[in-house]
C-alpha positions in Angstrom: -0.1 0.0 0.2 1.3 3.3 -0.8 1.0 6.2 0.9 1.1 9.7 -0.1 2.7 12.1 2.2 2.9 16.1 1.9 4.5 18.7 3.8 2.8 21.9 4.1 5.2 25.2 5.5 7.3 22.2 6.1 10.1 19.6 4.0 9.1 16.3 4.4 13.1 14.6 5.1 13.9 10.9 4.1 14.2 10.3 7.8 10.3 11.9 8.9 9.5 10.1 5.2 10.4 6.6 6.6 9.3 6.9 10.2 5.6 7.8 8.7 5.8 4.7 6.4 6.7 2.7 9.1 4.6 4.0 11.8 1.3 4.8 10.0 2.2 1.6 7.9 2.6 -0.8 10.8 -0.9 1.0 11.9 -2.9 -0.1 8.7 -2.2 -3.4 9.2 -5.1 -4.0 11.8 -7.3 -3.4 8.7 -6.2 -4.6 5.3 -8.8 -4.0 2.2 -8.2 -2.6 -1.2 -8.8 -0.3 -2.4 -7.3 2.4 0.3 -6.2 5.8 -0.3 -3.9 7.4 2.4 -2.6 10.3 2.6 -0.2 12.1 5.2 -0.2 15.4 5.6 2.6 17.2 7.8 2.5 20.8 9.1 4.4 22.9 11.3 2.6 26.0 13.0 4.6 29.4 12.9 3.0 31.2 15.4 5.0 31.1 18.5 1.6 30.7 20.5 0.7 28.2 19.8 2.0 25.0 22.5 2.1 22.1 20.0 2.7 23.2 16.9 4.0 19.6 15.1 0.7 18.3 13.0 -0.1 15.2 11.3 -3.6 14.5 9.5 -4.3 11.4 8.7 -6.8 10.5 5.6 -7.8 7.6 5.0 -10.6 6.6 2.3 -12.0 3.3 1.4 -14.8 1.4 0.3 -17.0 4.8 0.9 -15.8 5.8 4.3 -13.0 8.2 5.0 -11.6 8.2 8.6 -9.6 11.0 9.5 -7.5 11.8 12.2 -5.4 15.1 12.9 -2.9 15.4 16.4 -0.3 18.0 17.1 2.2 17.8 19.7 5.9 19.7 20.3 7.4 17.4 18.0 6.2 16.1 14.9 8.0 12.5 15.6 5.1 12.9 18.6 2.7 14.0 16.3 3.0 11.3 14.3 3.7 8.4 17.0 0.2 10.0 18.3 -1.7 10.1 15.2 -1.0 6.5 14.4 -2.4 5.0 16.8 -5.7 7.1 17.3 -5.9 5.8 13.4 -5.3 2.3 14.8 -7.9 3.1 16.9 -10.2 4.6 14.9 -9.8 1.0 12.4 -10.6 -0.8 15.3 -13.7 0.7 15.4 -14.8 1.5 12.4 -14.3 -2.9 11.8 -16.2 -3.7 15.2 -19.0 -1.3 14.2 -19.2 -2.5 10.8 -19.8 -5.8 11.7 -22.2 -5.5 14.5 -24.4 -3.3 12.7 -24.6 -5.6 10.3 -25.2 -8.8 12.8 -27.8 -6.2 14.5 -29.4 -4.6 12.5 -29.7 -1.8 15.1 -31.6 1.5 14.7 -31.8 4.8 15.5 -34.3 5.1 17.7 -34.3 8.9 18.4 -35.5 10.7 15.6 -36.5 14.5 15.3 -37.7 16.3 12.9 -36.5 19.4 11.3 -39.4 21.4 12.6 -38.9 20.2 16.0 -35.8 22.4 16.5 -36.3 25.3 14.4 -38.5 26.8 17.4 -34.6 26.2 19.3 -32.6 27.6 16.6 -34.5 30.8 16.5 -34.2 31.2 20.1 -30.4 30.5 19.2 -30.1 33.0 16.9 -31.6 35.7 18.6 -28.9 35.7 21.4 -26.8 36.2 18.4 -24.4 39.4 18.3 -24.1 42.0 15.4 -20.7 41.5 14.9 -20.9 37.6 14.4 -20.4 36.1 10.8 -19.1 33.1 9.1 -15.9 32.6 9.0 -15.6 29.5 6.5 -17.4 28.0 4.3 -17.0 24.2 2.8 -19.0 22.4 0.0 -19.5 18.7 0.6 -20.8 15.6 -1.5 -23.8 14.6 0.1 -23.5 11.0 -0.5 -26.7 8.2 -0.3 -26.7 6.2 2.9 -28.4 4.0 5.4 -28.6 5.3 9.2 -26.2 2.6 10.1 -23.7 3.3 7.5 -23.3 7.4 8.7 -23.5 6.2 12.3 -20.1 5.2 11.3 -18.9 8.0 9.3 -19.8 10.3 12.2 -17.5 8.3 14.3 -14.7 7.8 12.2 -14.4 11.3 11.5 -15.2 12.3 15.1 -17.4 15.0 13.8 -20.5 16.2 16.1 -22.9 16.0 13.1 -23.3 14.5 10.2 -25.1 15.2 6.7 -26.2 12.5 4.4 -28.8 11.8 2.0 -30.8 8.9 2.7 -30.1 5.6 0.4 -34.5 4.9 0.8 -36.2 8.1 0.7 -33.5 10.6 -1.1 -34.3 12.7 2.0 -31.4 14.9 3.3 -31.1 14.1 7.0 -28.6 15.1 9.7 -26.7 12.6 12.2 -25.9 14.1 15.1 -23.8 13.6 18.7 -25.9 14.8 21.2 -24.1 15.7 24.9 -25.0 11.9 26.6 -23.0 10.2 24.2 -26.5 9.0 22.3 -27.2 10.0 18.6 -30.4 12.0 17.4 -31.2 12.2 13.5 -33.1 14.8 12.0 -35.1 13.9 9.0 -36.8 16.0 6.0 -40.3 15.5 6.2 -41.2 13.5 2.8 -44.2 15.7 1.8 -41.6 19.1 2.0 -39.2 16.6 -0.6 -43.3 15.4 -3.0 -45.3 18.7 -2.8 
């Protein structure tokens, strides 16, 4: 398996490249499946106020799933070590969750309709100050997934929410992590789609 290694704001030395291939390669042995694209981005933050300027990002793409890890440490070698360990944990979690979900056929029981949270959103927006503004815009591609597949994706990416198209209805859904660790699902009403 080939690991694509790039550096941002830094040059990747041969020694560092070999270290990444060894550490990340060892962590990928948990999950031997092809095709798998592996990209490692190493960067050094220049701001002296940042206590952990060495950052290692690992992104794995395989069969429609993305596993992403980003770790920052004082030293680049330490950042690579921590990122490799976290990647291995994520891969183990992925294998366990996919197998468990397929065997048990679990569904998300905590479902809300978008209309249920609109009053909460309006209340929150009322408290925003005039100087609040959008600081980043990101375009996404909505994949057609089942609820179980979306649960796997939210865990693998480490996000608090995940937006996707429901593979059965074609509706846009949002799965989100609740404060108590459980999951919620925002579903688009089918009447909205049909009429």
